[in-house]
Structures are given as C-alpha cells and as structure tokens.
N, C-alpha and C positions, 0 to 999 in steps of 0.2 A: 279691784277688791280681791283679796286672796282668801282662800278658804283655810281655816285652821285644820291641822292634821286630824283633829278629833272628828271631822266630818267624814273621814275615810275609814271604813271598817273592813278589815280582812275577813275572809271566809271563816278562819278559826276564831277571830274576834266575834263574829256574829254567832257562831256556835256557842262560844262562852257566854255571851249575853243572853241567849235563849236558855242556856242551861241554868244560869243564875236566876232567871225569872221563874223557871220551872221549880227550882229548889225553894224559892220564896213562896211558891204556891203549894208547897208540901209534896212535890213529886220526888221520887227516888231517881237519881241520875247515876250513870256509869260512864266515865270518860276513858277512852282508850284509843290507841292508834290502830290502824288496820293491821300493821305488822304485828303488834302485840296480840291482837285478837286472833289472827290466823295462827300465830305461834302457839297460843294457848289451846285453841281448838285442835290443831294438828297433834300436839303433845298428848292431849286427852284421847284422841282417836288411836294413837299408837299404843297407849296404855289401856286400851279397851274401856275407857270411861268417858265417851263423848257426851253422854247425857248430862253428866255433872257440869261440864263446862257450858253446854247449851243452856242449861237451867240458869247458871250463873249470869250468862249474857242476856237471857230473856226475862229474868225476874225484874230488873229495874223498869220503871215506867218509861224512862227515856235513856236508852243507850246512845252515846255520842261516839261515832267512829270517825276519827280524824285521819287525814292524809290517805284517803282511799286510793289515790293514784300514785303514791310514793314509789312503790315497787309493784311490778306485775305479779299477779297471783299464779302460783303453780296450779295445775289442774285439780289436785285433791283439795287444795286450800279454797279454790273457787267453789267446789262442790260443798264444802263445809260452810262457807259464807252464804251460799244459796239456802242451805238448810236453816241457818239462823234467820235469814230474811223470811223464809217460809213460815217458820214458827211464830214470827211476830206479825205476819201478814193479816191485815184486817182486825187486829186486836189492839196493838199499841204502836205508838210512833217510834221512829228510828231516825236519828239525825246523822247524816253522812256529810263529810266535807271532802271536796275534790276540786281540782283546778281544771278538770276535763269535762267536756260536754258529754251528755249521755250517748251521743253518737260515737264517742271514742271508748266506751266502756268495753268493747270487744278487746281492745288493746290491754286494758287492765286485767280482765278475767281470762284472756287468751282463748276464748271460745265463744262463738256467736250464740250458741244454744244457751249456755249458762248466763251470758250477759243479758240476753233477751228474757230469760226466765226471771232473773233478778229484777230487771226493769218492769216486767209485767206485774210484779207484786208491789213495786214502789210507785210507779207512775199513775195507775188508775185512781189512786187515792187523790191525786192532784188533778185528775181529769185530763191527763196527757196521754196520747197514744205512743206506743213504743216505736222509736225511730229506726231500729236496727234489725227488724225482721229480715231474714234472708230473702233475697229476691226470688220471685216465683216464675 
C-alpha cells in the first residue's frame, strides 16, 4: 500500500493550514519570512522608528515567520527578533517555521544568550525546558 502525497505535509504547509484555520475563526494573520521581518525591523531601527515596525509585527493575532533558519541572523537582527518575541511573550501566539531543532538555534542567532532568551519565552508555553543553556 502506498501513501498518497497528500498525507505528507511540509512545515510551511502545516503553517499555511494553521493560518487558514485561524483566518476562518476570525483571527488576524501576518505571514512573512524571517529575512523580510529582520530587514523591516533593521531598516526601522536605522531610521529611528523601531516602535512602528514592532507594532506592525505585534498587532496581528498570529504572525507567521517562515524560514527562520534560512540565513543566520546578524547580532543586531537577533536582538531585534528577541524584542519582538518578548513583546508577544505570554500575550499572543507566534508561529515559526524552521528545519532546525531548538538545540541548533545558537547557530541561527549566533549567540547562546540571545538564542536561550528567545527559547525561554517560546518553550515554557509548551511546557518544554530550554535545551541550550550554557554549561555551568
């Protein structure tokens, strides 16, 4: 017996399906790639208008950030992403797609402290301990 291709759902496909369901239930959605998100936040920071872009990305009930692992974040971009996650922390959901395990997020964000801080805000909601704390 072979399985039809429709039984296999990619990460982006799952994000799309969850987004469509949220829209059907009346939630506001914002879909962007991590590269576009960071470019927008970085540009706003350079133009001394970071709050405008932060508000833009925090206003939707469900922002979907695709391809989190596509390119590593520069240090300033990682800090901006942390600020966004912090603003949403314990208030609203955030859907991220990545092909990397959380243990590899140091490679994405280029810094153990930033990666740990981001995961500290995302994982407790799921009841998962952060796996990348620096060894003591």
